[in-house]
Each structure stands twice: as C-alpha cells, then as structure tokens.
C-alpha beads as a LAMMPS data file, in Angstrom:
LAMMPS data file: protein, C-alpha beads

334 atoms
333 bonds

1 atom types
1 bond types

-500.0 500.0 xlo xhi
-500.0 500.0 ylo yhi
-500.0 500.0 zlo zhi

Masses

1 110.0

Atoms # bond

1 1 1 -1.531 -19.121 -7.051
2 1 1 -4.275 -20.491 -4.684
3 1 1 -7.825 -19.702 -5.768
4 1 1 -11.234 -19.220 -3.805
5 1 1 -12.050 -22.698 -4.218
6 1 1 -9.903 -24.292 -1.317
7 1 1 -11.167 -24.711 2.115
8 1 1 -9.924 -21.432 3.525
9 1 1 -13.467 -19.843 2.586
10 1 1 -15.389 -22.580 4.780
11 1 1 -12.898 -22.025 7.809
12 1 1 -12.605 -19.150 10.160
13 1 1 -9.264 -17.328 10.699
14 1 1 -7.477 -18.117 14.048
15 1 1 -6.572 -14.641 15.531
16 1 1 -5.414 -13.695 19.066
17 1 1 -8.115 -11.964 21.016
18 1 1 -6.310 -8.462 20.693
19 1 1 -6.481 -8.715 16.743
20 1 1 -10.253 -9.645 17.030
21 1 1 -11.006 -6.616 19.362
22 1 1 -9.366 -4.303 16.882
23 1 1 -10.988 -5.714 13.826
24 1 1 -14.242 -5.919 15.669
25 1 1 -13.914 -2.145 16.524
26 1 1 -13.174 -1.225 12.761
27 1 1 -16.248 -3.042 11.652
28 1 1 -18.465 -1.414 14.092
29 1 1 -17.192 1.804 12.555
30 1 1 -19.244 0.828 9.380
31 1 1 -22.857 0.787 8.951
32 1 1 -24.593 -2.187 7.467
33 1 1 -24.376 -0.336 4.075
34 1 1 -20.649 0.069 4.234
35 1 1 -20.894 3.781 4.994
36 1 1 -18.453 4.988 7.724
37 1 1 -19.382 6.289 11.163
38 1 1 -16.724 9.069 11.040
39 1 1 -17.013 10.204 14.564
40 1 1 -16.572 6.509 15.843
41 1 1 -13.776 5.905 13.490
42 1 1 -11.905 9.132 14.325
43 1 1 -12.019 7.888 17.914
44 1 1 -10.131 4.853 17.196
45 1 1 -7.918 6.178 14.491
46 1 1 -4.989 7.240 17.029
47 1 1 -2.372 9.584 15.523
48 1 1 1.260 9.757 16.669
49 1 1 3.839 12.430 15.743
50 1 1 7.143 12.265 14.045
51 1 1 10.257 11.311 16.296
52 1 1 13.330 13.387 15.413
53 1 1 15.205 11.683 18.184
54 1 1 16.098 8.135 17.321
55 1 1 13.615 5.584 18.435
56 1 1 14.541 1.906 18.284
57 1 1 17.158 2.775 15.641
58 1 1 14.888 4.901 13.490
59 1 1 14.155 8.656 13.373
60 1 1 11.171 10.382 11.516
61 1 1 10.230 13.719 10.304
62 1 1 7.418 15.221 8.258
63 1 1 8.279 16.991 5.032
64 1 1 5.815 19.149 2.944
65 1 1 5.665 18.108 -0.548
66 1 1 3.216 20.451 -1.988
67 1 1 1.629 22.958 0.387
68 1 1 -0.896 24.183 -2.262
69 1 1 -2.638 20.825 -1.954
70 1 1 -1.724 19.982 1.546
71 1 1 0.334 17.245 0.561
72 1 1 3.020 16.073 3.019
73 1 1 4.951 12.883 3.909
74 1 1 6.583 11.216 6.923
75 1 1 10.130 10.094 6.342
76 1 1 11.813 7.506 8.464
77 1 1 15.565 6.982 8.155
78 1 1 17.620 4.455 10.051
79 1 1 19.718 6.492 12.667
80 1 1 22.831 4.844 12.043
81 1 1 22.636 5.732 8.309
82 1 1 25.217 8.630 7.071
83 1 1 27.169 7.964 10.135
84 1 1 30.153 7.415 8.164
85 1 1 31.331 9.703 5.257
86 1 1 31.770 6.541 3.029
87 1 1 28.351 5.068 3.758
88 1 1 26.401 3.468 0.878
89 1 1 23.300 5.393 -0.035
90 1 1 20.103 3.685 1.399
91 1 1 17.317 2.419 -0.924
92 1 1 14.036 4.340 -0.635
93 1 1 10.779 2.843 -0.170
94 1 1 7.777 5.195 -1.055
95 1 1 4.682 3.910 0.893
96 1 1 1.031 4.540 0.464
97 1 1 -1.161 3.499 3.435
98 1 1 -4.461 1.657 2.905
99 1 1 -8.004 2.635 4.086
100 1 1 -10.094 2.243 0.923
101 1 1 -9.154 5.861 -0.329
102 1 1 -11.027 7.258 2.544
103 1 1 -9.586 6.267 6.044
104 1 1 -6.319 6.569 7.860
105 1 1 -3.163 8.652 7.217
106 1 1 0.657 8.634 7.466
107 1 1 0.451 9.540 10.830
108 1 1 -2.075 6.715 11.912
109 1 1 -0.408 4.609 14.378
110 1 1 -0.389 1.103 12.793
111 1 1 0.998 2.849 9.653
112 1 1 3.696 4.770 11.691
113 1 1 4.826 1.449 13.466
114 1 1 4.856 -0.642 9.981
115 1 1 6.857 2.130 8.266
116 1 1 9.254 2.294 11.222
117 1 1 9.649 -1.589 11.022
118 1 1 10.326 -1.574 7.317
119 1 1 12.853 1.290 7.721
120 1 1 14.792 -0.466 10.612
121 1 1 14.738 -4.143 9.012
122 1 1 15.097 -3.114 5.363
123 1 1 17.931 -0.569 6.016
124 1 1 15.939 1.776 3.947
125 1 1 14.582 5.158 4.043
126 1 1 10.724 5.050 3.942
127 1 1 8.672 7.891 2.638
128 1 1 5.207 7.318 3.804
129 1 1 2.793 9.681 1.553
130 1 1 -0.117 11.473 3.222
131 1 1 -2.143 11.606 0.063
132 1 1 -5.554 13.387 -0.199
133 1 1 -8.555 11.375 0.909
134 1 1 -12.037 10.761 -0.714
135 1 1 -14.749 11.898 -1.010
136 1 1 -13.357 15.462 -0.634
137 1 1 -10.510 14.478 -3.304
138 1 1 -11.762 11.645 -5.769
139 1 1 -10.009 9.960 -8.556
140 1 1 -7.304 10.696 -9.741
141 1 1 -6.230 12.768 -6.601
142 1 1 -4.574 10.002 -4.839
143 1 1 -2.492 9.019 -7.968
144 1 1 -1.678 12.740 -8.655
145 1 1 -0.348 12.841 -5.448
146 1 1 1.668 9.708 -5.468
147 1 1 3.311 11.190 -8.664
148 1 1 4.076 14.587 -6.987
149 1 1 5.754 12.746 -4.013
150 1 1 8.169 10.947 -6.641
151 1 1 8.626 14.310 -8.403
152 1 1 9.572 15.953 -5.096
153 1 1 12.220 13.271 -4.309
154 1 1 13.649 13.373 -7.824
155 1 1 13.999 17.219 -7.737
156 1 1 14.736 17.878 -3.998
157 1 1 17.841 16.879 -1.780
158 1 1 15.697 16.862 1.216
159 1 1 16.218 13.519 2.721
160 1 1 17.775 13.271 5.977
161 1 1 20.574 10.806 4.740
162 1 1 22.176 9.846 1.431
163 1 1 19.874 7.817 -0.894
164 1 1 20.044 5.648 -4.017
165 1 1 17.299 7.164 -6.004
166 1 1 17.931 4.406 -8.860
167 1 1 16.613 2.138 -6.125
168 1 1 13.235 3.566 -5.429
169 1 1 10.557 0.992 -4.442
170 1 1 6.935 1.593 -4.388
171 1 1 4.718 -0.255 -1.635
172 1 1 1.338 -0.005 -0.254
173 1 1 -1.365 -2.013 1.200
174 1 1 -4.930 -2.288 -0.075
175 1 1 -5.935 1.059 -1.450
176 1 1 -2.142 1.938 -1.286
177 1 1 -1.469 -1.045 -3.304
178 1 1 -3.794 0.054 -5.992
179 1 1 -2.137 3.590 -5.826
180 1 1 1.278 1.878 -6.104
181 1 1 0.275 0.164 -9.234
182 1 1 -1.304 3.421 -10.790
183 1 1 1.744 5.639 -9.842
184 1 1 4.093 3.080 -11.185
185 1 1 2.325 2.970 -14.743
186 1 1 2.193 6.909 -14.683
187 1 1 5.946 7.019 -13.813
188 1 1 6.954 4.647 -16.489
189 1 1 4.584 6.553 -19.140
190 1 1 6.142 9.757 -18.163
191 1 1 9.661 8.330 -18.422
192 1 1 8.793 7.470 -22.046
193 1 1 8.265 11.065 -23.102
194 1 1 9.963 13.107 -20.701
195 1 1 13.686 13.944 -19.827
196 1 1 15.336 11.170 -17.904
197 1 1 14.777 11.290 -13.955
198 1 1 17.137 10.574 -11.414
199 1 1 14.492 8.296 -9.663
200 1 1 14.197 4.846 -11.019
201 1 1 11.364 2.416 -9.792
202 1 1 13.312 -0.572 -9.270
203 1 1 10.256 -2.642 -7.922
204 1 1 6.804 -2.513 -6.542
205 1 1 5.402 -4.337 -3.480
206 1 1 1.385 -4.610 -3.475
207 1 1 0.272 -5.802 -0.082
208 1 1 -3.273 -7.150 -0.681
209 1 1 -4.008 -4.538 -3.192
210 1 1 -7.654 -3.158 -3.717
211 1 1 -8.923 -3.919 -7.021
212 1 1 -12.330 -4.677 -8.211
213 1 1 -15.123 -4.858 -10.725
214 1 1 -18.735 -5.124 -11.150
215 1 1 -19.126 -8.610 -10.989
216 1 1 -18.965 -10.640 -7.474
217 1 1 -16.069 -13.154 -7.354
218 1 1 -16.160 -16.229 -5.479
219 1 1 -14.004 -15.100 -2.803
220 1 1 -16.059 -12.006 -2.494
221 1 1 -19.301 -14.135 -1.831
222 1 1 -17.560 -16.846 0.291
223 1 1 -15.369 -14.301 2.616
224 1 1 -17.735 -11.446 3.058
225 1 1 -17.654 -10.413 6.841
226 1 1 -15.006 -13.173 7.687
227 1 1 -12.965 -10.232 9.125
228 1 1 -13.525 -6.187 9.307
229 1 1 -13.771 -5.982 5.686
230 1 1 -17.004 -6.572 3.842
231 1 1 -18.411 -6.230 0.409
232 1 1 -20.541 -3.537 1.314
233 1 1 -17.679 -1.511 2.635
234 1 1 -15.607 -1.961 -0.535
235 1 1 -18.571 -0.956 -2.420
236 1 1 -18.811 2.266 -0.473
237 1 1 -15.162 3.086 -0.767
238 1 1 -15.322 2.743 -4.660
239 1 1 -18.348 5.075 -4.713
240 1 1 -16.549 7.591 -2.541
241 1 1 -13.356 7.394 -4.554
242 1 1 -14.460 6.889 -8.156
243 1 1 -15.726 9.847 -10.422
244 1 1 -19.311 10.548 -9.835
245 1 1 -21.492 7.867 -11.959
246 1 1 -18.545 5.504 -12.560
247 1 1 -18.986 1.932 -11.899
248 1 1 -16.689 -0.493 -10.399
249 1 1 -15.312 -1.365 -13.833
250 1 1 -13.671 2.000 -14.089
251 1 1 -10.115 1.551 -15.175
252 1 1 -8.908 2.629 -11.451
253 1 1 -10.689 -0.434 -10.017
254 1 1 -10.616 -3.125 -12.687
255 1 1 -6.858 -3.606 -12.981
256 1 1 -6.706 -6.780 -14.835
257 1 1 -6.743 -8.053 -18.482
258 1 1 -6.672 -5.167 -20.647
259 1 1 -6.629 -2.916 -17.659
260 1 1 -3.124 -3.618 -17.201
261 1 1 -1.572 -1.136 -19.747
262 1 1 1.958 0.199 -20.487
263 1 1 3.384 -2.897 -18.832
264 1 1 6.472 -2.829 -21.064
265 1 1 8.233 -0.435 -18.485
266 1 1 6.511 -1.697 -15.575
267 1 1 8.923 -2.702 -12.860
268 1 1 9.302 -6.076 -11.027
269 1 1 6.434 -6.804 -8.780
270 1 1 5.553 -8.680 -5.496
271 1 1 2.150 -9.371 -4.744
272 1 1 0.904 -10.382 -1.250
273 1 1 -2.274 -12.336 -0.976
274 1 1 -4.079 -13.625 2.176
275 1 1 -6.252 -16.673 2.288
276 1 1 -8.961 -14.944 4.086
277 1 1 -8.884 -11.716 2.025
278 1 1 -12.261 -11.152 0.096
279 1 1 -9.903 -9.371 -2.488
280 1 1 -7.763 -12.178 -3.429
281 1 1 -9.321 -13.214 -6.743
282 1 1 -9.076 -9.700 -8.029
283 1 1 -5.436 -10.062 -6.878
284 1 1 -5.038 -13.290 -8.717
285 1 1 -6.499 -11.858 -12.036
286 1 1 -3.957 -8.935 -11.577
287 1 1 -1.192 -11.273 -11.417
288 1 1 -2.060 -13.223 -14.283
289 1 1 -2.399 -9.835 -16.321
290 1 1 1.046 -8.758 -15.556
291 1 1 2.578 -12.164 -16.279
292 1 1 0.685 -12.277 -19.426
293 1 1 2.302 -9.093 -20.279
294 1 1 5.691 -10.795 -19.536
295 1 1 6.351 -9.044 -16.509
296 1 1 8.215 -10.777 -13.368
297 1 1 5.772 -11.205 -10.500
298 1 1 6.644 -12.688 -7.335
299 1 1 3.425 -13.924 -5.391
300 1 1 3.809 -14.127 -1.710
301 1 1 0.794 -16.138 -0.081
302 1 1 -0.286 -16.285 3.568
303 1 1 -3.077 -18.847 3.707
304 1 1 -4.419 -17.909 7.022
305 1 1 -4.191 -14.169 6.839
306 1 1 -7.190 -11.695 6.713
307 1 1 -7.080 -8.244 5.066
308 1 1 -4.800 -5.814 6.768
309 1 1 -2.936 -8.528 8.749
310 1 1 0.363 -6.724 8.229
311 1 1 -0.715 -3.900 10.655
312 1 1 -0.770 -6.394 13.563
313 1 1 2.826 -7.008 14.717
314 1 1 1.629 -9.784 17.137
315 1 1 0.785 -11.910 13.995
316 1 1 3.833 -14.001 12.789
317 1 1 2.781 -13.519 9.088
318 1 1 3.490 -9.776 9.633
319 1 1 6.898 -10.338 10.468
320 1 1 7.339 -12.757 7.827
321 1 1 6.259 -10.249 5.276
322 1 1 8.728 -7.683 6.381
323 1 1 11.500 -10.468 5.809
324 1 1 10.049 -11.130 2.329
325 1 1 9.929 -7.570 1.541
326 1 1 13.637 -7.259 2.679
327 1 1 14.470 -10.111 0.280
328 1 1 12.684 -8.379 -2.654
329 1 1 14.537 -5.183 -2.125
330 1 1 17.829 -6.929 -1.840
331 1 1 17.304 -8.670 -5.121
332 1 1 16.068 -5.650 -7.188
333 1 1 18.110 -2.856 -5.933
334 1 1 20.672 -1.279 -8.318

Bonds

1 1 1 2
2 1 2 3
3 1 3 4
4 1 4 5
5 1 5 6
6 1 6 7
7 1 7 8
8 1 8 9
9 1 9 10
10 1 10 11
11 1 11 12
12 1 12 13
13 1 13 14
14 1 14 15
15 1 15 16
16 1 16 17
17 1 17 18
18 1 18 19
19 1 19 20
20 1 20 21
21 1 21 22
22 1 22 23
23 1 23 24
24 1 24 25
25 1 25 26
26 1 26 27
27 1 27 28
28 1 28 29
29 1 29 30
30 1 30 31
31 1 31 32
32 1 32 33
33 1 33 34
34 1 34 35
35 1 35 36
36 1 36 37
37 1 37 38
38 1 38 39
39 1 39 40
40 1 40 41
41 1 41 42
42 1 42 43
43 1 43 44
44 1 44 45
45 1 45 46
46 1 46 47
47 1 47 48
48 1 48 49
49 1 49 50
50 1 50 51
51 1 51 52
52 1 52 53
53 1 53 54
54 1 54 55
55 1 55 56
56 1 56 57
57 1 57 58
58 1 58 59
59 1 59 60
60 1 60 61
61 1 61 62
62 1 62 63
63 1 63 64
64 1 64 65
65 1 65 66
66 1 66 67
67 1 67 68
68 1 68 69
69 1 69 70
70 1 70 71
71 1 71 72
72 1 72 73
73 1 73 74
74 1 74 75
75 1 75 76
76 1 76 77
77 1 77 78
78 1 78 79
79 1 79 80
80 1 80 81
81 1 81 82
82 1 82 83
83 1 83 84
84 1 84 85
85 1 85 86
86 1 86 87
87 1 87 88
88 1 88 89
89 1 89 90
90 1 90 91
91 1 91 92
92 1 92 93
93 1 93 94
94 1 94 95
95 1 95 96
96 1 96 97
97 1 97 98
98 1 98 99
99 1 99 100
100 1 100 101
101 1 101 102
102 1 102 103
103 1 103 104
104 1 104 105
105 1 105 106
106 1 106 107
107 1 107 108
108 1 108 109
109 1 109 110
110 1 110 111
111 1 111 112
112 1 112 113
113 1 113 114
114 1 114 115
115 1 115 116
116 1 116 117
117 1 117 118
118 1 118 119
119 1 119 120
120 1 120 121
121 1 121 122
122 1 122 123
123 1 123 124
124 1 124 125
125 1 125 126
126 1 126 127
127 1 127 128
128 1 128 129
129 1 129 130
130 1 130 131
131 1 131 132
132 1 132 133
133 1 133 134
134 1 134 135
135 1 135 136
136 1 136 137
137 1 137 138
138 1 138 139
139 1 139 140
140 1 140 141
141 1 141 142
142 1 142 143
143 1 143 144
144 1 144 145
145 1 145 146
146 1 146 147
147 1 147 148
148 1 148 149
149 1 149 150
150 1 150 151
151 1 151 152
152 1 152 153
153 1 153 154
154 1 154 155
155 1 155 156
156 1 156 157
157 1 157 158
158 1 158 159
159 1 159 160
160 1 160 161
161 1 161 162
162 1 162 163
163 1 163 164
164 1 164 165
165 1 165 166
166 1 166 167
167 1 167 168
168 1 168 169
169 1 169 170
170 1 170 171
171 1 171 172
172 1 172 173
173 1 173 174
174 1 174 175
175 1 175 176
176 1 176 177
177 1 177 178
178 1 178 179
179 1 179 180
180 1 180 181
181 1 181 182
182 1 182 183
183 1 183 184
184 1 184 185
185 1 185 186
186 1 186 187
187 1 187 188
188 1 188 189
189 1 189 190
190 1 190 191
191 1 191 192
192 1 192 193
193 1 193 194
194 1 194 195
195 1 195 196
196 1 196 197
197 1 197 198
198 1 198 199
199 1 199 200
200 1 200 201
201 1 201 202
202 1 202 203
203 1 203 204
204 1 204 205
205 1 205 206
206 1 206 207
207 1 207 208
208 1 208 209
209 1 209 210
210 1 210 211
211 1 211 212
212 1 212 213
213 1 213 214
214 1 214 215
215 1 215 216
216 1 216 217
217 1 217 218
218 1 218 219
219 1 219 220
220 1 220 221
221 1 221 222
222 1 222 223
223 1 223 224
224 1 224 225
225 1 225 226
226 1 226 227
227 1 227 228
228 1 228 229
229 1 229 230
230 1 230 231
231 1 231 232
232 1 232 233
233 1 233 234
234 1 234 235
235 1 235 236
236 1 236 237
237 1 237 238
238 1 238 239
239 1 239 240
240 1 240 241
241 1 241 242
242 1 242 243
243 1 243 244
244 1 244 245
245 1 245 246
246 1 246 247
247 1 247 248
248 1 248 249
249 1 249 250
250 1 250 251
251 1 251 252
252 1 252 253
253 1 253 254
254 1 254 255
255 1 255 256
256 1 256 257
257 1 257 258
258 1 258 259
259 1 259 260
260 1 260 261
261 1 261 262
262 1 262 263
263 1 263 264
264 1 264 265
265 1 265 266
266 1 266 267
267 1 267 268
268 1 268 269
269 1 269 270
270 1 270 271
271 1 271 272
272 1 272 273
273 1 273 274
274 1 274 275
275 1 275 276
276 1 276 277
277 1 277 278
278 1 278 279
279 1 279 280
280 1 280 281
281 1 281 282
282 1 282 283
283 1 283 284
284 1 284 285
285 1 285 286
286 1 286 287
287 1 287 288
288 1 288 289
289 1 289 290
290 1 290 291
291 1 291 292
292 1 292 293
293 1 293 294
294 1 294 295
295 1 295 296
296 1 296 297
297 1 297 298
298 1 298 299
299 1 299 300
300 1 300 301
301 1 301 302
302 1 302 303
303 1 303 304
304 1 304 305
305 1 305 306
306 1 306 307
307 1 307 308
308 1 308 309
309 1 309 310
310 1 310 311
311 1 311 312
312 1 312 313
313 1 313 314
314 1 314 315
315 1 315 316
316 1 316 317
317 1 317 318
318 1 318 319
319 1 319 320
320 1 320 321
321 1 321 322
322 1 322 323
323 1 323 324
324 1 324 325
325 1 325 326
326 1 326 327
327 1 327 328
328 1 328 329
329 1 329 330
330 1 330 331
331 1 331 332
332 1 332 333
333 1 333 334
C-alpha cells in the first residue's frame, strides 16, 4: 500500500472544471478554522425525494426505522428484482453517507445518485441510513443508529423485494466508513452473546474512511487543502462528534493498532484509498491493524483520487469503484 512519501503529495490533482467548482463551493462553506457556514452549506446541499416509480432500473422509498429518534432510511431496489416467483433473493448493502458526522443526509443528491448506481450495478438492495448528526447528536449516536438499522432489517420484513440477509454488506465513505467499521464490530460483539440473528455481515467496504489521532501524519501535512478537505475541517468534525473534552485519540477516531478490537469476528474488508486524500496514512494504519489480526483486507487504491471522488460520476475512478464493489460483493456473498 502506497504511503505519503510518493510524489502525489507534490502534485496537484487533475480534475474537470465541474468537479473543481463543486469542491471549491464545499471549501467555501467552511471558515478558516474549519467550522461550517451552515446557511451557505444548506443552500448547496440539494435534496431529492424517493422515486417509487422505477427510474433507470431502480425504485426507491423511505422507511421509518425508529420514529422515537427520527431515524429513517432510503431503500433502493432493482425494478426487475422479484418480478419472477423464483427470483433469487438479492444481497443487501447498508450504506452510511459521509460528511464528518455533521453534514449531508441520505436524501442529499450525490448520495441518492451513488446509492442508485450501487443498486443498479450490483443488483443489490441498498439501504441508505439517515443517521442522526452531530453536534446535536454526538458519539455514539451514529453508531447506535447503525446498529438499530441492522436490527430493523433483521426483525422486519419490510423490504420491497426478497433479500438474502446472510449476504448483508456494510459500506460507507469518510465518516460513513468509520461508522461501518464500528457498527461491524458492535454487531460481531453482540452475535457472540445474543441469540443468532438472521442478518450476517458478509463484508465491509470502507471508502476513504475517516480515522484520526492527535498526531499529524505526513499526508495530513502535505495534502492539507489540496482539495475541499482540510486539517482544520477534520479537527472541527471531531470536536463536534466526540464527547465533550475528548481528544482525537478517542477510540472512535484512532482506529488503528490496539484500537481494532474484537477483530476475530470482523468480516472481510475492502478499503478504498485516494492518493490525494490527507486521511490516507490513517487508512494505511487501519489496514495494517486488521491484517495484524489476521483479517482479510482488500486495498483498492486510486493514485489520482481526492477525498470524496466517488460522488462525482464524471470521474472515471468513480465508475471503477462501483465495479470493484461489485466484484467484492460477488466474492463474499453467501
């Protein structure tokens, strides 16, 4: 796995002007100290509704997971699935969106589009969890919501097409990748002490997961502000999410070394790394920690990718990522 000492840190990413404009707008929504201009951000965070009628081979609907906490999810299903009585049940991908635990939602246009693409190309039912955001809901709210979504799927028969709950995959980008890791660990831990669940986590896909610590890695220093993501912004996200007074060495953030716990039952993982992502050194440590526990990890690297590249379909690497995820699901489903 490539480290931060290659020449990517000394170059600038080559991006279409449309992507540069969107990244510049996201950067503009942050002040120099990393805090968020929420009104400005909200103007750019366009939301889209569910589409019960099939569009491009996919239909979607919103389901309530837990009304008491305002927890819901958007479910995407292939319009052709279940059309035949003997159709094979589809695998399930439970997706957690990124945004530093404080931004975006399952209805944000880029995430609706990306999950729609996953559903269509993977032939899977995609459940995009609209977990509660910080700072109103700090650690461990997002993790609690992720586990609640899995329990909902395990207990309910509310999905629109037949699904194979023994082929459930967790996936997420940035903060969503962090959530996918912690939810997988919690589910594995609960499985050791609770009655067997129908839902089995067959794999986890972590797209540029958001991990960190108090120290500064070489990539954080060299790639600060290369794209929309900055060190100041990541520090702000952690302050908003972690318990009051906690440092970035908190177990939620520093997921490497001894921070990888209960790995014995952790599912096979696919970790996606971008060459221009300032978080890539933390991701490398995470991969090393899992492998040190003897867990299978597939690393997929895109040397020219900035943080959040998957959200831009005009980038070739975004389409390549979907293909890699398809191969991972095919390899590890029951």
